[in-house]
N, C-alpha and C positions, 0 to 999 in steps of 0.2 A: 637794336642798332649798336654799331660799334664806331670807333673813331678811326679815320684813315691815318695811317702812320706817316704819310707824307704831308698832307695838307691840313689834317685835323677835322675835315668835314665828316658829317654823319653818313654812314654807309650801312645798308641792310646786310645782315650776315650772309645772305644767299648771293650777294653780288661778288663777282670775281674781280671787278675793277671799280675804282672810285668814280662815281658819276660827276664829280667836281674837277678832278685833276687827271683822271684816267690811269692812275697808278695801280698796278696789280696788287690785289689784297692778299693773295696766297702765292708765294713763290715756291714751286714744287718741281722737282725732277723725278721722272718715273722711268724705270727700266724693267723689262721682263727677262727672266732667265729660264732657259730650257732645262728639263730634267736630264739626268744621266741616261744615255741611250740604252744601256744594257740592264737597267733596273725596270723590269716589266710593270711593276705596280705604280710607277710614277709616270708612265707614258702619256696620260691624259691630264697631266698637271703642269703648272708653271709657278715660278716664284716671282712675285711682283715686289719691287723695292721702290719705295717713295721717299725722297729726301726733301724735307720741308725746310725752307731757308728764310724763315721770318726774321725781322729785324731785332726781335727780343729773344733772349736766351730760352725762355719757356716755350717759344713757338718753334724752335729748331729741334727737329728730331728725325729719326729714320724709322719708317714703318715697313714691316715685312708682312706679306700676305701670301698664303698658298691658295692657288686657284685651281679648280678642276673644271674640265670641259666635257660636256655631253653633246649629243647631236643637236639638242634644243637650246642649250645655253651654257654660259660659264658663270661660276660663282665662287666667292671666297669661302674657303673651308675654315680658315683660322687666320688671325692677324695679331701682331704684337708690335708695339712701338718701343724704340730704344732712345734714351737721351744721347747727347753727343758723346759723353764719356764712354758709355757702354758701346756705342757704335764704333768708336776708335779702338776699344778693346777687341771687338769682333774683327775689325780690319787687321789688327796686329796678329790675332790668332790665325787668320787665313793666310797672311803673308809669311808667317814664320812657323811652318809645321815642325821644325826641328827643336822648338823650344822645350824646356823642361816641363813635363806634364805635372810634376809635383808642385809647380808654382801656380797651377790653375786653381781657381776657386771652385769648390764642389757645389752641387745643386743645393745641398743642405745649408751651406753657409749663405748662399744667395737668398734662399727663403727665410733663413733666420734674420737676415739684415733688412728684409722688406719693411717691417713696421717702422724702423728708424728712417729708412729711405723715404717712405711716404709721409712721415711726420715732418720732414724737412722740405718737402716739395712745396712750391708756391701754389696757392689756391686761386681759382678763377673768381 
């Protein structure tokens, strides 16, 4: 069980709304994006972006998932969540294609910094 962020009542984790005050327990926006029409290998795929808007910083993040579809079903192939800072960096990267590529962080530096990043992350 967890505590409702609005009224403090006890709420089961599976509940989307508080049974005591009807407050939504997970605020989330979801959008699907189509693949590039001229890239044949991506035709049966989509990008799902979920933005979690919790009241506390550790609840707020953006989750990206790549979905593939067959005649029988759709399923997520991969997913990754970004904290707010990394999501803002991504948004800046997409908005400003003319920026200096030398200023970008390389993949090696990101992986090198991961142990420090996770050591500072709040624990549940």
